[in-house]
N, C-alpha and C positions, 0 to 999 in steps of 0.2 A: 531385479532393475536399478541400472546402474542412474544415481541423479547425482553426481556430482560436480559436472560439467561448470566452468564459468558463462552464465550466462546473462550478464548485464557489463558493460563497456564504456567507458568513458567516451569512445567515440561514438556510439550510435545516434543517429540524427532525429532529436524528438521535434515534434511540431510545435512553435511555435504562438500563439492563438490571444486574441484579444479577451475581454470581460465578458464575451458573449459567446466566445467559441469559435468563432470562425481563425482559421487560418493563416496567418501571416507570414508565414515560413518556415523555416528549419535550422535548428542547431544542434553542436557536438554537449551529451549531456554535461559533458565536464563544465564545459562553457554555459549553459544553462542553470548551475548551481553556482557559481564564483559570485562572490560580493555578496548583494543584497538578493540576487538572481535574475532571470530573464522571465516571463511569464509563458509556461508552457502545459499543455494538455499533461493529464495525469487519471489515475485511477486508483481508487481501495476497495477489496474484496472482500469480505465477513462473511464466512463459512459458517454455517451452525449445523450442529447435529440434531435427529430427530427430537432430542430431549430437551432443544431449547439454548443449550449451552454453546458458547461462542471459542472458536478456534483461534487463541492468542500463536503469532511468533514472537519471538527473540530474535531480533537482528544479530545476523553476524558480526562479528566486532570486526571483520575487514571490511563491514562498511565504511565510505567518507563520511556518511551525515548520519547519526544517529545511530552508530553500532554499540549491538549493547543494550538499547532500548527496546521493551514491549510494543508491540504496533496489532494492526488487524493481521486478518490472516494472509493477505497478500496485498502488496502497492507497487504501481509500478508506472509507465508509461508506455501510451503508443507510438510505436516508430514510425519513422517518415512511411508513408503509403499504408499503415494497419487502419483499421475499424476498430471501436471499443469491441467490437464482439473478436476479433482476432488476436488483440493486443490480451483480451484478458483469457482468455482461450490458453493462450501460447501461456504466460506467467501461473497459471492453475496447474499447468505440465511441467514447465520449470523451477518451480519452486516446492512444490508440493507432488507432484507426481496424480493428478487428478483431474478430471473433467467433472463438469457440476455446470447444470441451468441457472443461470445467474439473474436477478430481477433488475433494473435501475432504480435506485432509489432517489437521488437527489444529486444534485451539482451545485459547489461552491470554491470560493476562493479563498485562498488563505498563503500567508506568505509566513515564513519563520527561520534564523538565524541561528546557527549551531557551531557556538563559540566563535573561532575567528576563522573557521575552516569554510566554511561557504556557507549555502543559506535552498531550502525551500520556499518557489515564489511557484504556486500553483492554480489552476482553475481543474480540481478533482471531482471525477466522475464516480459516485458511490451506488456499489451492485452487489445483492446479499446473493445466497446459496445455502444448499443443506449439500452436507456428506458426511457419512460418520466414516469412513477412514475406509481401506488402511489408508496413509500417507507414508510417501516416501520423499523426507523433507532433503532438500537440497544445501549441503553446508555450506555452500560459499552465498547461499543468501539469508539462513536462518543456521541460531545456532541451538533452539528449542522450539517443541510447542506444547500447547495445553489450554486443554478446554474448561472454560470456568462458566458458572452458572453469572449472571447478567447481573441478580443482589450481590453475589460475592464479589466480582469487577467493579460495579459499582464503588463498593467500602474501599479496594483495593488501589480508585485510583484519588478516593479523597485522603486516604491516608499516606500514599507515596506517589502525589505527579510526576514527581519527577522522574521515575521509573518509565514511562509509556513516552510516544512518540507525540509533539504537538496536534498532528493533524489526526491519529488516531482519537485524543481526547476531543476532538471539535467535531468528529465526524458519530462516535458513541453518542455526543451528549444529545448531539438531533435524530440517531436514529433509536434511543430511548422515548421518545417524546411520538415519535409516530406508530400508526399499528402495521405491523408488518409479521 
């Protein structure tokens, strides 16, 4: 399976929303991430294996925001006209070459600035799923993957918080408090 095509584009139309997830319009991804960012719809997917370990991804160094940082299994945005169901299925295939049944867990809003380059300003829906592989990693999005036990991940985040994306740390903290 060839999973090397570019799947993220600065020109893709993202969905602008208010804090209650009501659609307000559309804007190119690059514009949504300039300055302090403009609130837009996003999602994060946490893929676990049947042994309970979480699949982490190290974001490609080519990513303009948080390239080279460790994060959740998949994170992206629904595009104009896409539901969460369509967008999450597309990105699982685009980034990892898999399909998985997902369960919605929660939604939250956050903003995080990355150096002088730009910001995330997202209303993010978080999903979980199970898959043991194989995975077909797209190197334009991901440089490395690793399954990590929850306790070991907690230790790594506590020791080296600067190695992880800000949204992932917020999401992981909330997921760890939930029964799933």
